[in-house]
Every structure is written in structure tokens, then in C-alpha cells.
C-alpha positions in Angstrom: 22.0 -28.3 -67.5 23.8 -27.1 -64.4 20.8 -25.3 -63.1 17.1 -25.7 -61.7 14.1 -26.6 -63.4 10.6 -26.4 -61.9 7.2 -26.8 -62.9 4.1 -24.4 -61.6 0.7 -26.2 -62.8 -2.5 -24.1 -61.9 -4.7 -26.6 -63.5 -6.5 -29.5 -61.6 -3.9 -32.5 -61.8 -5.4 -34.9 -64.0 -3.9 -38.5 -65.0 -3.2 -37.2 -68.4 -1.2 -34.2 -66.8 0.5 -36.2 -64.2 1.8 -38.5 -67.4 3.1 -35.3 -69.2 4.7 -34.1 -66.2 6.9 -37.3 -66.0 7.4 -36.9 -70.1 8.4 -33.3 -69.6 10.9 -34.3 -67.2 12.5 -37.0 -69.4 12.8 -34.6 -72.1 14.7 -32.2 -70.1 17.2 -34.9 -69.2 17.2 -36.1 -73.0 18.1 -32.5 -73.8 20.8 -32.4 -71.3 22.4 -35.6 -72.5 22.3 -34.6 -76.1 23.4 -31.1 -76.0 25.5 -30.7 -72.8 28.9 -29.1 -73.4 29.9 -30.8 -70.2 29.2 -34.1 -71.1 32.3 -35.5 -73.4 30.0 -38.3 -74.8 27.1 -36.0 -75.7 26.1 -35.6 -79.5 27.2 -31.9 -79.4 30.5 -32.5 -77.9 31.2 -35.3 -80.3 29.9 -33.2 -83.0 32.3 -30.4 -82.1 35.3 -32.9 -82.2 34.6 -34.2 -85.5 34.0 -37.7 -84.4 30.4 -37.5 -86.1 29.0 -35.7 -89.0 25.9 -33.5 -89.1 24.3 -36.0 -91.4 25.0 -38.6 -88.8 22.8 -36.6 -86.2 19.1 -36.7 -85.7 16.7 -34.3 -87.5 16.3 -32.8 -83.8 19.8 -31.8 -83.7 19.8 -30.5 -87.3 16.6 -28.4 -86.1 18.4 -26.8 -83.2 21.5 -26.0 -85.3 19.3 -24.3 -87.9 17.6 -22.3 -85.2 21.0 -21.4 -84.1 21.9 -20.0 -87.6 18.6 -18.0 -87.8 19.5 -16.4 -84.5 22.9 -15.4 -85.7 21.0 -13.8 -88.9 18.5 -12.1 -87.0 20.8 -10.6 -84.5 23.6 -9.6 -87.0 25.9 -12.0 -85.4 25.6 -10.9 -81.8 24.2 -14.4 -81.0 26.7 -17.1 -81.8 26.6 -20.9 -81.1 30.5 -21.1 -82.1 32.2 -20.1 -78.8 35.8 -19.4 -79.7 35.3 -21.9 -82.7 33.8 -24.5 -80.4 30.2 -25.8 -81.2 28.1 -24.5 -78.2 24.2 -23.8 -78.7 23.7 -23.5 -74.9 22.2 -19.8 -75.5 19.3 -21.3 -77.5 18.9 -24.8 -76.4 17.6 -24.2 -72.6 14.9 -21.9 -74.0 13.8 -24.2 -76.9 13.9 -27.1 -74.2 11.6 -25.4 -71.8 9.3 -24.3 -74.4 8.8 -27.8 -75.7 8.3 -28.9 -72.1 5.6 -26.3 -71.7 4.0 -27.6 -74.9 3.9 -31.0 -73.6 1.9 -30.1 -70.6 -0.5 -27.9 -72.8 -1.0 -30.5 -75.2 -2.3 -32.8 -72.1 -4.6 -30.2 -70.9 -2.5 -28.1 -68.6 -3.1 -24.6 -69.9 -2.1 -22.5 -67.1 1.6 -23.2 -66.3 5.1 -21.8 -65.6 8.0 -23.9 -66.8 11.4 -22.2 -65.3 14.7 -23.1 -66.4 17.4 -21.4 -64.6 15.1 -18.2 -64.4 13.9 -18.4 -68.0 10.4 -19.0 -68.3 7.3 -20.0 -70.6 4.1 -19.1 -69.0 0.9 -20.7 -70.3 -2.4 -18.9 -69.5 -3.1 -17.3 -66.2 -1.9 -17.6 -62.6 -5.5 -17.8 -61.6 -9.0 -17.3 -63.3 -8.9 -13.5 -64.4 -5.3 -12.9 -63.0 -2.3 -12.7 -65.2 1.0 -14.1 -64.0 3.4 -11.5 -62.3 7.1 -12.6 -62.3 9.8 -10.7 -60.3 12.8 -9.9 -62.2 15.6 -10.0 -59.6 17.9 -6.8 -59.2 21.6 -7.7 -60.2 23.1 -5.2 -58.0 20.9 -5.6 -55.0 20.4 -9.2 -54.0 16.9 -10.3 -52.5 15.3 -7.4 -54.4 13.2 -6.9 -57.5 14.2 -4.7 -60.4 10.9 -5.0 -62.0 7.6 -7.1 -62.2 6.6 -8.6 -65.7 2.8 -9.0 -65.7 1.0 -10.8 -68.8 -0.5 -14.0 -70.2 0.9 -16.7 -72.6 4.3 -15.1 -72.6 8.2 -15.9 -72.5 10.6 -14.2 -70.4 14.7 -14.7 -70.3 17.4 -12.8 -68.5 20.9 -12.6 -69.4 23.8 -11.3 -67.1 26.8 -12.2 -64.9 25.2 -12.3 -61.5 24.9 -16.0 -61.2 27.7 -17.5 -63.8 30.1 -14.4 -63.9 31.4 -13.3 -67.3 30.3 -16.3 -69.3 28.9 -14.5 -72.3 31.3 -13.5 -75.1 31.4 -10.7 -77.7 31.0 -12.9 -80.7 32.8 -10.3 -82.9 35.8 -10.1 -80.7 35.7 -13.3 -78.8 36.1 -11.4 -75.6 33.7 -11.0 -72.6 30.7 -9.1 -73.3 30.7 -5.4 -71.8 26.8 -5.7 -71.2 24.8 -4.1 -68.7 24.4 -5.5 -65.2 21.6 -7.7 -66.7 19.0 -7.5 -69.5 15.5 -9.1 -70.0 13.6 -10.1 -72.8 10.0 -10.8 -73.2 8.2 -12.5 -76.0 5.7 -15.0 -76.9 8.0 -18.0 -77.3 11.0 -19.0 -75.3 13.4 -20.2 -78.0 14.0 -16.9 -79.7 13.4 -15.0 -76.5 16.3 -16.7 -74.8 18.6 -16.4 -77.7 17.8 -12.5 -78.1 18.5 -12.0 -74.5 21.9 -13.5 -74.9 22.5 -11.3 -78.0 21.3 -8.1 -76.6 23.7 -8.8 -73.3 26.6 -8.9 -75.9 25.3 -5.7 -77.7 25.8 -3.8 -75.0 24.5 -0.1 -75.3 23.1 -1.0 -78.9 20.7 -3.2 -77.5 18.0 -0.7 -76.6 17.4 0.5 -80.2 17.7 -3.0 -81.4 15.0 -4.5 -79.3 12.9 -1.5 -79.9 13.0 -2.2 -83.5 11.9 -6.1 -82.9 8.1 -7.0 -83.8 7.0 -9.0 -80.8 9.6 -8.5 -78.2 10.4 -5.9 -75.5 13.4 -5.6 -73.0 14.4 -4.2 -69.8 17.8 -3.6 -68.6 19.5 -2.6 -65.3 22.9 -0.7 -66.0 26.0 -0.9 -64.1 25.8 2.4 -62.6 22.1 1.2 -60.8 19.7 2.9 -63.7 17.6 1.1 -65.9 15.7 1.3 -69.2 12.9 -0.5 -71.1 11.5 -0.5 -74.7 8.1 1.4 -75.1 5.9 -1.7 -74.8 7.6 -3.5 -71.9 4.9 -5.2 -69.7 6.5 -4.6 -66.4 6.5 -1.9 -63.6 8.9 -0.9 -61.2 7.5 -1.9 -57.4 7.7 0.1 -54.8 11.0 0.3 -52.6 13.5 -0.7 -55.8 15.9 1.4 -56.6 15.2 1.1 -60.5 14.8 4.4 -62.0 13.3 3.3 -65.3 13.6 5.3 -68.5 11.3 4.2 -71.2 12.5 4.7 -74.9 
């Protein structure tokens, strides 16, 4: 998918977990082959070009596109899987694939894990007995520094911004580059929608704060382009000593 994936498994490694890890890696390669917009032979590219119809696709592909349509509805159209009229479910697929990889591990007995897909994470259980996961969120304006630290158990974290890939997120209502904050992080329970909501929130710009505050089960944190920051009232994060973020809670 053009990015790095990693697995952090804190449970004792058993044969079942080792086999599940191999299965999870195979799963991610499968997702790349089917949904990549950079592979002309992928199912998504062929579907976008009209070479095949949706009825010729697997139930899995139809599930992904239905999830995309759900995200469009729930975000008022700020999430879109039709970039400039071209089918592109990337804003949801990465989170969906990481969430399923995490589930593969959990079903094999790995209950304390972190699956990281390009900085979007599905966290299971704890980092150590009695200790929650602590995840540093990179400061988009000051490389090498954290803007906040998310703490918790069994949660998903997704960040959208332009630091790594430039202006790649569009305002779906106008088809122009989104005028979002420097970065925005969304925390939820499951990564599929958390990832999609992070993309939508970035595209919304200033409206994202009130929208995230209205969602049940999701919280948000943003670094603004002028170096400030804000977060929703229940955001499970803290500003570490020495950071420049001046957090304003809604």
C-alpha cells in the first residue's frame, strides 16, 4: 500500500500466533493486490475502468464499497471513495485491513497487540500487564517531536495530514485540495471507521471539531497550521512536557 506495516505482539509467541502472524501478512498483501489504485490489474482499477461489474466482484469487495457508502452518509459527504469521479476506497481500506489483521491475531490468542499501518493503529489489550498503551502522535510542524500522547486499551488511532504525502486529501464537495489543519487524529474502538472519519475530519477543516464532538465513541485532536491545537472533551491524550502544543479542550 505504499507504506510500512508493523506488528507488535506482547503475548508469549505460540505456534498458533506465529501461524496467525503469517496469515495476517498474507492478508495485507491480498488487500494491496485487490484494492491498490496503483496496480492497473487490481480489481478496484478494473472496476473503475468499467472492465468488470460489481456483480462480478467478490462479496468482500462489495462489503468494502458498502462500508465506504456508509462513511459517506455518516460524514455528510466529507468522506468520499470517488476521487474526481475515479473509484478510490483508500481512505477506508487501510484501516479496514489493519483491523482485520488485528482480529486474525486475536482469534489465535494474541490479545495484547499493536498493528500499525503507516501510522494508523489497531491496539488490542495492554502494552504490559496493568499498563495501557501509550502512543505518541507526531507533531506535523516540528519533526521528531510529539504533539500529544494517546493512552488506553483496546482502541484505534488514525491520523490524517499532509506531512508525509503532501496535499493528497481533497475537499469532496469541490474537488480541490482540502484546507484542513496541519494534522488531525481520531480515536475510536475500531480502525475501519476511525480511519475514514480522520480523512473526513481533515477535509472538513474548522467544522471538524464540532462534528467530532457530536460523535458517540470517537474523539479527536488537531494541530492547527499556526502551531496551536485543540481536542474534543473526551480525548484520551496528554501533552507531554517540552511540546509546543497548547491544547484547548472543547
